[in-house]
C-alpha positions as CSV (number, residue, x, y, z in Angstrom):
1,M,-78.3,12.2,29.7
2,M,-75.7,11.7,32.0
3,L,-73.2,13.5,30.0
4,L,-75.5,16.5,30.0
5,R,-75.5,16.7,33.9
6,L,-71.8,16.8,33.6
7,L,-71.5,19.7,31.1
8,N,-73.1,21.9,33.6
9,P,-70.4,24.6,34.8
10,Q,-69.5,22.5,38.0
11,G,-69.2,19.4,35.9
12,I,-67.1,21.3,33.4
13,A,-64.9,22.7,36.3
14,G,-64.4,19.2,37.6
15,L,-63.8,17.9,34.4
16,A,-61.2,20.7,33.6
17,A,-59.7,20.0,37.2
18,A,-59.1,16.6,36.5
19,A,-57.5,17.1,33.3
20,C,-55.4,19.8,35.1
21,L,-54.5,17.2,37.6
22,A,-53.8,14.4,34.8
23,V,-51.5,16.9,33.2
24,L,-49.7,17.7,36.4
25,L,-49.3,14.3,37.3
26,L,-47.9,13.5,33.6
27,L,-45.3,16.4,34.3
28,Q,-44.4,15.2,37.8
29,K,-43.7,11.7,36.2
30,A,-41.5,13.2,33.4
31,E,-39.7,15.4,36.0
32,T,-39.6,12.3,38.2
33,R,-37.8,10.4,35.6
34,H,-35.5,13.3,34.6
35,W,-34.6,13.6,38.2
36,K,-34.0,9.8,38.5
37,K,-31.8,10.0,35.4
38,Q,-29.9,13.1,36.7
39,S,-29.4,11.3,40.1
40,A,-27.6,8.2,38.3
41,S,-25.4,10.5,36.3
42,F,-24.6,12.1,39.6
43,E,-23.9,9.0,41.3
44,Q,-21.8,7.8,38.4
45,L,-19.7,11.1,38.5
46,Y,-19.6,10.6,42.3
47,R,-18.5,6.9,42.1
48,G,-15.8,7.9,39.3
49,E,-14.4,10.7,41.5
50,Q,-14.3,8.1,44.4
51,A,-12.4,5.7,42.4
52,T,-10.2,8.5,41.1
53,L,-9.6,9.8,44.7
54,T,-8.7,6.0,45.7
55,G,-6.4,5.8,42.7
56,T,-4.6,8.9,43.7
57,V,-4.4,8.0,47.0
58,A,-2.9,4.6,46.1
59,N,-0.2,6.4,43.9
60,Y,0.7,8.5,46.7
61,R,1.2,5.6,48.9
62,V,3.0,3.9,46.2
63,A,5.2,6.9,45.6
64,A,5.8,7.4,49.3
65,D,6.9,3.8,49.9
66,Q,9.4,4.1,46.5
67,A,10.7,7.4,47.9
68,R,11.1,5.7,51.2
69,A,13.0,2.6,49.6
70,A,15.0,5.3,47.7
71,D,16.1,6.9,51.0
72,Q,17.2,3.8,52.8
73,A,19.4,2.7,49.8
74,N,20.6,6.3,49.6
75,L,21.4,6.2,53.5
76,A,23.1,2.6,53.0
77,R,25.4,3.9,50.0
78,V,26.1,7.4,51.7
79,T,27.0,5.2,54.7
80,A,29.1,2.6,52.9
81,Q,31.1,5.4,51.2
82,Q,31.4,7.5,54.4
83,R,32.6,4.2,56.3
84,A,35.2,3.2,53.3
85,I,36.6,6.8,53.3
86,S,37.1,6.7,57.0
87,E,38.9,3.3,56.7
88,R,40.9,4.4,54.0
89,T,42.0,7.8,55.6
90,S,42.7,5.7,58.6
91,N,44.8,3.2,57.0
92,D,46.6,6.0,55.1
93,F,47.3,7.8,58.5
94,E,48.5,5.0,60.3
95,A,50.8,4.1,57.2
96,R,52.0,7.5,56.8
97,L,52.9,7.6,60.8
98,A,54.4,4.3,60.6
99,A,56.8,5.7,57.6
100,A,57.8,9.1,59.7
101,R,58.2,7.2,62.7
102,S,60.6,4.7,60.6
103,I,62.4,8.0,59.2
104,A,62.6,9.6,62.5
105,Q,64.0,6.3,64.0
106,R,66.5,6.1,61.2
107,L,67.5,9.6,61.7
108,R,68.3,9.0,65.3
109,G,70.3,6.2,64.4
110,Q,72.3,8.3,62.0
111,D,72.9,11.1,64.6
112,T,74.2,8.9,67.1
113,G,76.9,7.6,64.7
114,A,77.6,10.9,62.8
115,P,80.2,13.2,63.7
116,A,79.1,16.5,65.4
117,N,80.4,18.6,62.3
118,P,80.4,16.9,59.4
119,G,82.1,19.8,57.5
120,A,85.0,20.5,59.6
121,G,87.6,18.2,58.1
122,R,86.7,19.2,54.8
123,T,88.3,22.3,53.1
124,S,86.3,23.6,50.3
125,A,86.1,26.9,48.6
126,L,82.4,26.1,47.5
127,P,79.8,27.2,50.0
128,R,77.3,24.3,50.9
129,L,73.9,24.0,49.8
130,P,71.2,23.1,51.9
131,A,70.1,19.5,51.0
132,S,66.3,19.3,50.2
133,S,64.2,17.9,52.6
134,G,63.1,14.5,51.6
135,S,60.5,14.1,54.4
136,A,58.7,16.3,57.0
137,A,61.0,14.8,59.7
138,Q,63.9,16.0,57.9
139,A,62.4,19.3,57.6
140,A,61.8,19.6,61.1
141,G,65.3,18.7,62.1
142,E,66.6,21.6,59.8
143,D,64.7,24.0,62.0
144,E,66.8,22.7,65.0
145,L,63.7,21.2,66.9
146,P,64.8,18.4,68.9
147,Q,64.0,15.1,67.4
148,S,61.0,14.1,69.8
149,D,59.5,17.6,69.0
150,A,60.1,17.0,65.3
151,L,58.6,13.6,65.4
152,T,55.4,15.2,67.1
153,A,55.1,18.1,64.8
154,T,55.4,15.8,62.0
155,E,52.8,13.4,63.1
156,Q,50.5,16.4,63.9
157,A,51.2,17.5,60.3
158,I,50.4,14.2,58.9
159,Q,47.3,14.0,61.0
160,L,46.0,17.3,59.8
161,D,46.7,16.4,56.3
162,E,44.7,13.2,56.5
163,L,41.8,15.1,58.5
164,I,41.8,17.8,55.5
165,K,41.7,14.7,53.0
166,W,39.0,13.2,55.1
167,V,36.6,16.3,55.2
168,R,37.1,17.1,51.6
169,A,36.0,13.5,50.7
170,Q,33.2,13.3,53.1
171,A,31.8,16.7,51.4
172,D,32.3,15.2,47.9
173,I,29.7,12.5,48.6
174,A,26.3,13.1,47.0
175,T,24.1,12.6,49.7
176,S,20.9,12.7,47.4
177,S,20.2,10.6,44.6
178,E,20.2,13.6,42.2
179,G,24.0,13.7,41.8
180,P,27.3,14.9,43.4
181,S,27.0,17.9,46.0
182,P,28.0,21.4,44.6
183,R,31.4,22.9,45.7
């Protein structure tokens, strides 16, 4: 009897509404389950991206540290090469100056004891050839420069020559670790 009372139009509508609500509830539960799964997969993707980003940042930091260390090593190498070139050039310059001064001193000693005209006492039909200059000091003497000026000119020529060598050697230093500098 109770069943008959429920079968009236209002009861059927109520049962239909309850059935619809039950279906909606089941659909909502299914959708909730679906979005929980989606949320979990999105969270996994997010965590994976975060881990990748953290790894990338760490790799960049390591690469930057390695580049900084390589730059420091390169700086030390270039500085050592420049110092060695400067020291070698300075030593060569001093040695060449000492040799030029020694030759100038020797020439001064020869000029004081030598006759004023070495070819005056000799009679020869052959013309005299000029002697080849053995050094910059002798070449300066042939140009009729006073000995003090000849020595100064020789010293300046040596200084310029050593400066040119120094500049070329400095330019040949590879300032990067990629290889020699282009010239």
